[in-house]
C-alpha positions in Angstrom: -35.8 22.1 -11.1 -34.8 25.5 -9.8 -31.5 24.9 -8.1 -31.2 28.5 -6.7 -34.0 27.7 -4.2 -32.4 24.5 -3.0 -30.5 24.5 0.4 -26.9 23.8 0.5 -27.4 20.5 2.0 -30.1 19.6 -0.7 -27.6 20.6 -3.4 -24.9 18.5 -1.8 -27.3 15.5 -1.9 -27.9 16.1 -5.6 -24.2 16.4 -6.2 -23.5 13.0 -4.6 -25.9 11.5 -7.1 -23.8 13.3 -9.9 -26.2 15.9 -10.9 -24.0 18.4 -12.9 -26.4 21.2 -12.7 -26.1 21.0 -8.8 -22.4 21.1 -9.0 -22.7 24.2 -11.3 -25.0 25.9 -8.7 -22.7 24.8 -5.9 -19.7 26.3 -7.7 -21.5 29.5 -8.3 -22.8 29.8 -4.8 -19.4 29.2 -3.0 -16.8 30.3 -5.6 -16.5 33.9 -4.3 -16.6 32.9 -0.5 -13.8 30.3 -1.1 -11.7 32.5 -3.2 -11.9 35.5 -0.7 -11.2 33.0 2.3 -8.2 31.6 0.4 -6.7 35.0 -0.4 -6.8 35.7 3.3 -4.7 32.6 3.9 -2.5 33.1 0.9 -2.3 36.3 -1.1 -1.3 34.6 -4.3 -4.7 35.0 -6.1 -4.0 32.7 -9.1 -2.8 29.9 -6.8 -6.0 30.3 -4.7 -8.2 30.3 -7.8 -6.6 27.2 -9.2 -7.0 25.5 -5.8 -10.7 26.3 -5.7 -11.2 24.9 -9.2 -9.2 21.7 -8.2 -11.5 21.3 -5.3 -14.6 21.3 -7.5 -13.0 19.2 -10.1 -12.1 16.6 -7.4 -15.8 16.8 -6.1 -17.1 16.0 -9.5 -14.5 13.1 -10.1 -15.2 11.5 -6.7 -18.9 12.4 -6.1 -19.7 8.6 -5.5 -17.3 8.3 -2.6 -18.3 11.5 -0.8 -20.6 11.3 2.2 -23.4 13.6 3.2 -22.7 16.6 5.2 -24.8 19.0 7.3 -22.5 21.8 6.8 -21.4 22.2 3.2 -19.9 25.6 3.6 -17.7 24.4 6.4 -16.7 21.2 4.5 -15.7 23.3 1.5 -13.7 25.9 3.7 -11.8 23.1 5.4 -11.2 21.2 2.0 -9.7 24.5 0.6 -7.5 25.2 3.5 -6.0 21.7 3.4 -5.7 22.1 -0.4 -3.7 25.4 0.1 -1.5 23.9 2.8 -0.7 20.9 0.7 0.1 23.0 -2.3 2.4 25.3 -0.3 4.1 22.3 1.0 4.6 20.7 -2.3 5.9 23.9 -3.7 8.3 24.5 -0.8 9.7 21.0 -1.3 10.2 21.6 -4.9 11.9 25.0 -4.1 14.3 23.4 -1.5 15.1 20.6 -4.1 15.7 23.1 -6.9 18.0 25.1 -4.5 19.9 22.2 -3.6 20.4 20.9 -7.1 23.0 22.3 -9.5 23.4 21.3 -13.3 27.1 21.6 -14.4 29.4 20.8 -17.4 32.3 18.7 -16.4 35.2 17.3 -18.4 33.1 14.0 -18.8 30.0 15.8 -19.9 27.0 17.4 -18.1 26.1 16.1 -14.5 23.7 17.1 -11.6 25.2 17.8 -8.1 22.7 17.0 -5.3 23.6 16.5 -1.7 27.3 16.6 -2.4 26.9 13.7 -4.9 27.4 13.9 -8.7 25.0 12.2 -11.0 26.0 12.1 -14.7 23.2 13.1 -17.1 22.3 10.2 -19.7 23.3 10.8 -23.0 20.5 12.2 -25.3 19.3 14.5 -22.5 19.9 18.1 -22.6 21.0 19.5 -19.3 19.4 23.0 -19.6 15.9 21.4 -20.6 15.5 18.9 -17.8 12.1 18.9 -16.0 11.8 18.6 -12.2 10.5 15.0 -12.7 13.4 14.1 -15.2 16.0 15.4 -12.6 14.3 13.3 -9.7 14.3 10.2 -12.0 18.1 10.7 -12.8 18.9 11.1 -9.1 16.7 8.1 -8.3 18.5 5.9 -10.8 22.0 7.1 -10.0 22.6 8.8 -13.2 24.6 7.1 -16.0 27.2 5.6 -13.6 26.4 2.9 -11.2 29.1 4.0 -8.8 28.3 7.1 -6.8 31.2 7.9 -4.4 32.0 11.1 -2.9 35.2 12.4 -1.4 33.8 12.0 2.2 33.0 8.4 1.6 36.4 7.7 0.3 38.1 9.4 3.1 36.0 7.6 5.7 36.9 4.1 4.3 40.6 5.0 4.2 40.7 6.2 7.6 38.9 3.1 9.0 41.2 0.8 7.0 44.3 2.8 8.4 43.2 2.7 11.9 42.4 -1.1 11.6 45.7 -1.8 10.1 47.5 0.4 12.7 45.7 -1.2 15.7 46.7 -4.8 14.2 50.3 -4.1 13.7 50.5 -2.4 17.2 49.0 -5.3 18.8 51.3 -7.7 17.0 54.2 -5.7 17.9 53.3 -5.6 21.6 52.8 -9.4 21.6 56.3 -9.9 20.1 57.9 -7.7 22.5 56.3 -9.4 25.4 57.6 -12.8 24.2 61.1 -11.4 23.9 61.1 -10.1 27.5 59.8 -13.3 28.8 62.7 -15.1 27.0 65.3 -12.7 28.4 64.0 -13.4 32.0 64.3 -17.0 31.7 
């Protein structure tokens, strides 16, 4: 079968059936268009190329769940746009996380500081060789120690306790004074 003469929609139908030659032809037909379109949206050529390849890998892996389309070109362009936006958002979140995380050495060993909370790095882990996933796991588990308190939390509880105690003693004192005054009048 000569795939070059088949329409885009015909190729798509063959792809839905798992025809690998049809996937190859679809890739060759649309790669340059998708790459150029992606570079207009995002000037990072290698990231765009990776996203285009990811799209075709997903198409091959999920060919049984895809549905027919009358506009293959539009479908692929829209898919690439969404893939690029998702990738940018994921990279932005990772960058924000990495900017907010500090790995430090304290007197009790290495620890991670994130959102003003310290998380002790478990023994056996090298602080400078932690991956993003390992760092996230340490933070999610709370580090080595179970108790994660910050100065702010401690201050808040202390001030609440003090104000409650003060208001209780003030109200007790006021009651005693009132009783004394009543007895004097009698």
